[in-house]
N, C-alpha and C positions, 0 to 999 in steps of 0.2 A: 500495498499499501503504500500512495508518495507522501513524504513527509508533512502537507496540508493535512491531510484529513486524518496524518495518525496525531498529531496534534492536534489540530477539530474533539477528533473521540478520544483522549486522551484529555482533556478540558470538561467535555459536558461531559464524564462520563464519576459518579455517584461516587466509588468506590475509586478511579484515583484520582481524580482531584478534593474534588469536595467541594468546587468554589457556590454551587450556588445556574452552574451555567448549562444553559438548556441550548442541543444545537436547533434552530432553526426557529431560535423565542429568542435568544439569547446573545449566542452563539452561533456563528458566521464564519466560515469561510473567502476571500475577496471579491465582490466587496458588500461593503455593508448594503442589503435590501434599496432603492433608490426611490419605490413608498413608502415617507413619511408612516404613510399609515400605519406598514404594517408590520413597526420593530418599535420599540421606542425607545425609549433616547440610548436610556442604561444598556449596552452594549461589545461585548467582545465579536473582533474582527481582527484576525490571522489569513500572513499571505507573503507569501512565501519567495524570494528573491534570490539570483545565483553568493551564491560558494567562493570558494576558494577551492583551491585543481585539488582533482583525490589524489591519494600514497596507491602507489603501484608499489610490491614486493617484485624487489630479484629476479632473476631465471626463466628459461623458457617457458614451464606451465606457466607461470600466472600470468604472462602478456597481456591475457588477453581483455582481466577487470580487473578493476582498480576492486586492491582489501578493503580501507573509506575513504568512502565521502565528503564532502562539509558541505552543504547546504546548511542555506541562512532562513529569518523568518522575524514575523516583525507580526508580532499583540499590538492590539491600537483595542485599549480603554475604553469608550466615553458614557458621559452622561451632560447631565443636561451646567447650564454654567454653578447657577447654585450650585450644584453639589461636588466639588473640587472636589474636597476629604473623600470622599467616597467610590468614586474615580481611582483617586492616587491608593488607596490600602486593595481595592480589588488588580491593585498591578504591578502590589507590591507583594496581594497571596497570589496572582500568578510569578511575578518574578521570585519569587520563594519555593515554587512547587516544580519550575522547569531546570533551577542553579538549578538543584542540585539531582537532577535526576541522572544517576550513572546507571552504566551494568543491567541494561534493561528493557525489553521488548513489548513495541508499543504497534500493536497490528499489524504481529507477525514479524513484522522489522528488529532487528539487536540495534539499538543507540549502544557506541563507546561511552558517550557522556550528554549530555548538549552543556551551555555555557553562554547568557547572555556576555556581550560585549559589552557588561557599564544597567547600572542601576536602571530603573525605569525614570520619564521625562518629560513632564509638561507640554505639547504642544501652543507655537500661539493660536488660542480663537481670538479669531475680529469676524465680529458679526458679518454677513452674506458674503461668508470670501467662498470661495466657489469650491471648497473641499468641506465645507460642511456648513448653507448655508444658515442650520438654528443654531448660532455661536457654541456649541456643545464643549465642552472641558473634555480636551482626549492627551490620555496619558501612554506614552510610547514606550517599548523597546524594545532592542534585536538581540537574537540569539542569534546561537552556532550548534550546527550538530553534528555527533560525527559517526557517521551509521556507518557501519559493517559490514560488504559484500562479502561474495561465500556463493 
């Protein structure tokens, strides 16, 4: 299963992350639904983007496939402008669940680790901006996974 699906499934699983997130209700793969009535202001979205180059084993037997890949993803937490602290707390809770995920299997794929590229940070909120017409508070955190191939 692709990284994006694995992370969304993990965050939306009661037994896994236990964050109160439900896929299709307040947890989405990129993008957030465009219809403002389809999703609440308080929601989370996960975006996958290119990572660094893969690591290959030496020797002729393994030259075809990488041993490790390093895909990256971003988690965006949003809420109303007045719920800045609520959005910050959820972003921090997600950070703590993902940052210390080592030697685990998500949706059938083995990950050696997931590491944040830094702590969650607030994105500027500008009234009427193209990326958020409702001036919602947004926190973002970027992650890199070490995905085993075999």
